[in-house]
C-alpha positions, 0 to 999 in steps of 0.5 A: 273899632276894637274897643266896641268888639270889646264892649260888645264881648263884655256886654254879652257876658254880663247879660248872658247873651250870645256873641255875634261871632260863633266859636268856629269863627273865633277858632278860625281867626285864631288859627290864621293869627297863629299862622301869620305869627309863625310865619313871621318867626320863621320866614316859611310859608305856613299851611292853614289848617294847622290843626 
């Protein structure tokens, strides 16, 4: 599934089409990933939103 997501993203760029996910959804996913990484590194609970 990751490869199909990457292919879709590349196709959107090359064909000048909008991506299925919005910028806000991308930001939210990144914030969750960053919080998980920080929590794993520190062993502490991380509150979302971080920003």
